[in-house]
C-alpha positions as CSV (number, residue, x, y, z in Angstrom):
1,M,0.2,-0.1,0.1
2,Q,1.6,3.5,-1.0
3,Q,-1.3,5.8,0.4
4,V,-3.5,5.3,3.4
5,V,-6.1,6.7,5.4
6,C,-7.6,5.5,8.4
7,V,-11.0,6.4,10.1
8,G,-11.8,5.4,13.6
9,S,-14.8,3.3,13.4
10,G,-16.9,0.6,15.3
11,G,-19.1,2.7,17.4
12,P,-18.8,2.7,21.4
13,S,-17.7,-0.9,21.7
14,S,-14.7,-0.2,19.7
15,C,-13.5,3.5,21.1
16,R,-12.6,5.0,24.6
17,W,-11.2,8.2,25.7
18,T,-8.1,9.4,26.5
19,N,-7.6,10.9,30.3
20,G,-9.0,14.4,30.2
21,R,-11.3,13.4,27.0
22,S,-9.1,15.1,24.9
23,A,-9.0,12.5,22.3
24,R,-10.3,9.2,21.3
25,L,-8.5,5.9,20.8
26,Y,-10.2,3.2,18.7
27,S,-9.7,-0.6,18.6
28,Q,-11.1,-0.6,15.3
29,L,-10.4,1.4,12.0
30,T,-11.9,1.7,8.8
31,V,-8.6,1.9,6.1
32,F,-9.0,3.3,2.7
33,A,-5.6,2.2,0.6
34,W,-4.5,2.9,-2.6
35,N,-1.9,1.0,-4.1
36,R,-0.4,1.4,-7.7
37,Q,-1.0,-1.4,-10.4
38,A,1.9,-3.3,-12.1
39,N,1.4,-1.8,-15.4
40,F,1.3,2.1,-16.1
41,T,1.1,4.6,-19.1
42,T,2.7,7.6,-20.3
43,L,0.7,10.3,-21.5
44,G,2.9,13.3,-23.2
45,M,5.7,13.7,-20.6
46,H,3.7,12.9,-17.6
47,T,3.7,9.4,-16.1
48,V,0.3,8.3,-15.1
49,E,0.3,5.5,-12.8
50,P,-3.0,4.3,-12.4
51,G,-3.9,2.1,-9.1
52,V,-6.6,0.7,-7.2
53,V,-8.5,1.4,-4.1
54,R,-9.4,-0.9,-1.6
55,S,-11.2,-0.7,1.9
56,F,-11.3,-2.8,4.8
57,T,-11.6,-3.3,8.7
58,L,-8.4,-3.5,10.9
59,A,-8.8,-4.3,14.3
60,T,-6.3,-4.3,17.2
61,R,-8.5,-7.7,18.8
62,A,-10.0,-10.8,17.7
63,R,-13.4,-10.7,16.5
64,T,-15.5,-13.1,15.0
65,G,-15.2,-12.7,11.0
66,F,-11.8,-11.3,11.3
67,A,-8.8,-12.9,10.0
68,R,-5.6,-12.7,11.9
69,I,-2.6,-10.8,10.1
70,V,0.2,-13.0,10.7
71,H,3.5,-11.1,11.0
72,A,7.0,-12.5,11.0
73,Y,9.0,-9.8,12.4
74,G,9.3,-8.4,15.9
75,D,10.2,-10.0,19.2
76,A,7.1,-12.3,19.6
77,Y,7.9,-12.9,23.7
78,A,7.5,-9.4,24.1
79,G,4.0,-8.9,22.0
80,W,5.7,-6.6,19.6
81,P,4.7,-6.2,17.2
82,A,1.0,-6.5,18.0
83,D,-1.5,-8.7,16.4
84,Y,-3.8,-7.1,13.9
85,Y,-7.3,-8.6,12.7
86,M,-8.7,-7.6,9.0
87,A,-12.5,-8.0,7.6
88,H,-14.4,-6.6,5.0
89,V,-12.6,-6.3,2.2
90,R,-13.6,-4.3,-0.8
91,L,-12.4,-2.9,-3.9
92,L,-13.8,0.5,-4.0
93,G,-12.1,1.5,-7.4
94,T,-9.4,0.6,-10.6
95,H,-7.7,3.0,-12.4
96,V,-7.3,5.7,-10.2
97,N,-3.9,7.3,-9.9
98,E,-2.2,8.9,-6.9
99,H,-3.0,12.2,-7.2
100,A,-6.8,11.5,-7.2
101,F,-6.8,9.1,-4.2
102,G,-7.6,11.7,-1.8
103,A,-10.5,13.5,-3.8
104,F,-11.5,9.8,-4.5
105,I,-12.5,8.6,-0.7
106,A,-13.0,12.0,0.5
107,K,-16.4,12.0,0.7
108,T,-16.7,8.6,2.2
109,A,-14.2,9.2,5.0
110,A,-15.6,12.0,6.2
111,T,-19.3,11.0,6.2
112,L,-17.6,8.0,8.4
113,A,-15.9,10.2,10.6
114,D,-19.0,12.1,11.3
115,R,-20.9,9.4,11.9
116,E,-18.5,8.2,14.3
117,Q,-18.1,11.7,16.3
118,T,-22.3,11.4,16.8
119,V,-21.8,8.3,19.2
120,D,-20.6,8.6,22.4
121,C,-17.3,6.2,23.3
122,A,-17.1,3.3,26.2
123,G,-15.4,4.3,29.2
124,R,-16.9,7.9,29.1
């Protein structure tokens, strides 16, 4: 993945406030990712590299229906890096170049973020 935007999601069961209620911490994120395709075309003097945009749900705790992301690096004894779990992978678009990625997902990400801000987190 070469460009990524993450939005905390999952409602009250997936977030909590920091001390002083200055920020929300999420254990579940909706991830929007752009990745370059292997083929690219040249238009004039500019290279346009099309890519694909996908979304998926990433969780920091095991949940029903989520697949564990197995990692080969880090110190397993110390629990580093943390285990992550993934589900709900969707292809949102093809032939999206890297400069259009932000605009492509902007409305969807903003709508999700607005919806999450209307619910209160657990651990009030």
